[in-house]
N, C-alpha and C positions, 0 to 999 in steps of 0.2 A: 699083779696090779700095778699099773703105771703110777708115776708120781705126779700126775696131772691134778690140777684143782678139782674139787667137787663141782659138778656142773648141774644146775637146776634149770629146767626148761618150763616156762609158763606161757602157754598159748591161750587164745581165745578171742572173740569179736570185741569191737569197740564198746566200752562201757561195762564190760563184765567185771572190772575192778582190778585188771592185771597191774596197772602202773602202781596203784595205791598199796596193793598187797605186796608186790615186788619190792617196793621202797621200804616198806616196814620190815619185811623178812631179811632184806640185805643188811639193815641197821642191827637187827636182833641177832643175826648169825655172824656178823663181821664180814660179809661177802661183798665182792664187787657187784655193781649193777650195770647191766648192758641193756638199754632200751632200744631194741632193734627197729621198733616202729619209728622212733625218733630219727634213726639213721636214714630211713627212707623219706621222712618229712624234710630232712636237710637237703636231700637230693632234689626233691620236688621244689623246695624254696630256691635253691641255687639255679635250677633250671628256669624257674619263673623270673628270677632276677635277670638272667642273661637271655631272656626272650626265647628259650627252647621250647618246642612243642614237647609234651609228655610222651609222644610216640616217636621222637626223632632219635633212633637207636644210635646212629653215628655220633650225634651231637652229645647224647647222654654217655657214650662210651668215652669220648674225649673228656667230658666233665668229670667223670669218676676218677681219671688219672689226676685230677687236681683237687679233689675233695679232701678236706682235712677236718676230722670230727673227733671230739674227745668229751668225756663226761667228768663232772666234778661235783661231789657232794658238798653242798653249802647249807649248813643248818639241817633242816629236814628235807630239803629238796635236792633232786639230782638234775643239775644244770647241764644243757647241752650247748657245746660250743662249735660253731662252724668257722673254721679259719680264724680262730681266736675271738670271734664275736659271740656273746651269749645270745642265743636265739630261742631260748626255752619257751618264751611266750609266743613268738612269731610263728613257730611251727605248729601251734595248736589251733590255728584259725581254721573255719570251715574249708576255705578255698585250698589251703595247703593239705588239709586232711584228704580231700578228693584228689589233689595231685599226687599225694603219697600212694594212694590206691592205684592210680594209673601207672605211675613209674614202677611200682613193685610188680606189676603184671609183665614187665618187659624182661625177657630172659637175659639180655645183656646187663641189665642193672642187677638182677639177683646174683648172676655169676660174679660180677665185679665186686659186690659187697660181701659175698660169703666168706671169703678169707678174712676181711676186716672184722666181721663179727666173731669168727673164731679166734682170731688173735686177741681181740680185746678180752675175751673170756679166759683164754689160756694163760694171759699175762697176770691173772689174779694170783695173789699169794697162797690163799687158803681155799677159796671157792668163788663161784660166780652165779648169779641169777640172771638169766636172759629171758626177756619177755617180748613176745611178738605173735606171730601167726603161723610160723612154720619151724619154730625152734626144735620141737621134739620130733618132727618128720624130716627136716632137711639139714638144718644148720647143726644140730647135735642129736642125731638118731640114737646115739649111744650115751645119752645124758644119764647121770646117776639117779635123777628123780624127774619125772615128767608130770605136768598137770594141765588140764584144760578147764579154764574158768568159763562159765556161761551164765546167762541170766535172761529173763524175759525181755523181748525188744522194747516194751514200754518202759520197764525199769531202767534199762540201759540208756534210753533216750533221756529219761528224766535226770539221770545222774549227769549226762553229758551237758544237758541244758543248764543245770545248776553250776557245773564247773565253768561254762562259758560266762554265765551271769557273774560269778564271782570274779572273774577276770575282766569284767566290763565289756565283753563282746556282745553286741546286739544281735539277737536272734529270737526265734520263737520255738516252742516245744515241737510244733508241727514241722517246722523246717528242719529241725535237728532229727526228728524221726525219719523224715523223707530222706535226708542225706545219709543217715545211718542205714536205711533199707537199701539204697543204691550201692553203698559201699559194701554191705554184707554180701549182695548179689555178686558183685565184682570180685570180691575176695574169695568167695566159695567156687566160683565158676571159672576162674582163670585156669589155664592148662599148666602153668608152672607154678609149683609149690602152692597149691590152693589151701585155703584155711580149713583145716579139719583136725580132729583130735587123733593123735598117735594111738595105735592099737593098745599100747601098754601104758597110756596116760591115766592118771587118776582124775576123774571128772568131778567138778564141784560146781553145783548150781547155787550162785550167790543171791538169787532173786529175793529170798526171804530171810537171808542169814545176816546177822550184824557183822560188821568188818572184823571184830576181834575174833569171832568164831571162824571165819574163813582163814585168817592168819594162823590161828592156832591149829587148825586142821592141817594145813600145809606144813607148818613148822614141826609138828610132831612126826609127820611122816618123813620129812627130810632128816630129822635128828635120828630117827630109827634107822634110816638107811645109812647114814654116816657112821653110826655105831657098828653096823654089820659089815661095813666095807672093809675089805682086807687092807692091812697096812702096806704103804709104799715100800718098795725094796730098791 
């Protein structure tokens, strides 16, 4: 067994609870947290700021050579920094969410960010949790533990609406559900790294489960696998 950190992959659609669950697990386990969705959101935000079309492959490739992203846990939040600026709130707006879905479908973007995502995880001292849509299938197909969180579309939309409301973002539940439906379709239908559960992922439907039970289910499985993992040599 190599000496690499313990890698946990958590995939699933928007609103399934990936971000909240991943944040709590990272804190409880003492693991680094890599929000891969936030990385694509940063690319979309940077492209929008520079007036680049989300399908401008040449422009996006040049942009990727300049993008600088890092994460920093502050209190109970995992903050996202783009070029030294905290963009944690700005990248969560509906416009940037749709932009992230579009840029993530571009092969040049996925290829350009693949090594960044892997590096951020492998630099962790003990372990890393990566959350996104293709972690267990593309980024770390050999992850030590893989999970796929899912939930009823109406439940997911309600969660997203409440999140936006708490942040002061004006929207309606109908608009959130409509945006979510479009993004789900785009994420699952794209030819490059589509959203899907890895064959060996543990699937958890969080529609009717309290957050504590979802976290406990994943944590128990992770600790079980950590206990059975052969020691590094």
